[in-house]
N, C-alpha and C positions, 0 to 999 in steps of 0.2 A: 626326627621330624625334617621334612624337606622344605627348603627355603625357595621362594619365588625369585624371578628375575631372568635376565637374559643369560643364557648359557654360553659356553665357549664355542659351541657348534654354530650358533646363530651369528656370532661375531665373525667367525671364519668364513661363513657363506657370504656375508656382506662385504668382507675384505676381498674375497676372490672375485665377486661381482664387480667391485670398484676397480680392481686391477685389470680385469678383462675389459671393462669399458674404456679405461685410460689407454690400454694397448690398442684397441680398435680405433679410437680417435687419433692416436699418434700415427698409426699406419695410414689412415685416411689423409691426415695432414701431410705426411711424407709423399704420398702419391700425387696430391694436388700441387705441392711445391715442385715436384719433378715435372709435371705437365706445364706449370707456369714458366719454369726455367726454359723448357723446350720452346714454348711460344715466344718468350722474350728473345732467345737466341735467334729464332727465325726472323723476327721483326728487326733485330739488330743487323743481321746480314742483309736484309732488304734495304734498310736505311743506308748502310755503307755502300751497297751496290748502286743505289739511286744517286748518291753524291759523287761516286766515281763516274757513273754515266753522265751526270750533269757536267762535271769538269771536262770530260772528253767531248761532250757536245759543244761546250764553250770554245774549246780549242779548235774543233772542226769549223765552227762558225767564223772564228778569227782567220783560219786558213783559207776558207772560201772567200772572205772579204779581201784578203791580201792577193789572191790569185787574179790573173787577167781575165780568165773565163772559168766558169764553174767546172771543176774536175768531176770525173765519174766515181772516183774513190779518194777518200781522205782518211789517213790514219787507220786503214783497214776497214773502213765503213763505207758501204756503197751509197752513193749520192744519186738521187733521182730528181730530174728537173723537167719542167714543162712551162710553156709560155701561157699566161692568163691574159686574154685581151681586156677583160673587164677591169682588172687591177692594173693593167699596163706594167706588169712585172713578171720576172721569171720566178716561178714557184719552185722551191727546193725543199726536199724532205729526205729524212734519213732516220734510222733506228739505231740507238746505242744500247747494247745489251746491259741489263741490270742483273738478271738471273736467268735460269733456264726457261722460266715461264713469263718473264716480264722484260720489256724494253722501254727506253725513253724515246718517244716519238716527237721529232722536231720538224716543224714546217715553217718555212720562211718565205717572205716575198722580197726578192732581191732586186733593187733598182740602183743602177750606177754604183755609187759609193755608199749606199745605205741599205738597210734591211728592216723589215717589220716582222716581228714574231707573230705568226698566225696560230701556232699550237706548240705547246711544250708540256707534254703530259706523259704519264705512265700508261703503257699499252700492254695488254695481255697477248703474248705471242704463242701461248700454249694452244694446241689443237683442242677444240671443244666439240664434244659429240652430245647430241640430244639423247637423254635417257627416257625411253618409252617402255621400260620393262614393267612398270606398274600400271595396272588398269585404273585410270582415274575417271570418276564420274564427270561427264561433260554438261550436265544440266538436265532439266526435265525433258524426257523424250516422248512421253505419252500425252503431254498437255500441249495445246496450241494456244499461245497467248495472243496471237493475232498481231496486227500492225500497231505499234505504239502511237502512231499519228492519228489513229481512228478516234481518239478522244476529242480531237479538234473538229471532227467532221460535223457534229451536230450544232456547233456554235456559229452564230451569225455575227460577224464583227462590223458589218456595214451599218447597223442601226445605232451604233455608239454604245452598245451594251458592254 
């Protein structure tokens, strides 16, 4: 007489399926962790580069303020200046490299023995090109909606309505 119940074959199939699921989930976790590490490393390099550029910019500002007149180059960084009549100050700006694609843009208003920071921000120096390879719908072409200001043409505002 044959007895009922789960056989060895069913248990093996469930075990193989469970091991296969765990293997796939572990591989997905491994790939995601690798991508996260790559992103964190990139961000860490950007932060380190920013603070190195910030320290260089602080040294450049100190060198500019110690000089009798604003030099054209300080610590290997080109300095650009022009006179602004409205601010009654010499506007000085320069870029300190952070990475291949970013720089720290510093702009100062220099007056006698003082200066005002006009801008101190990260600036993308990478060349940017417009991607027009995909044909994107620009809106309805067969419909004419008319002038949106036409909704006001029938109203008379002089009667106090």
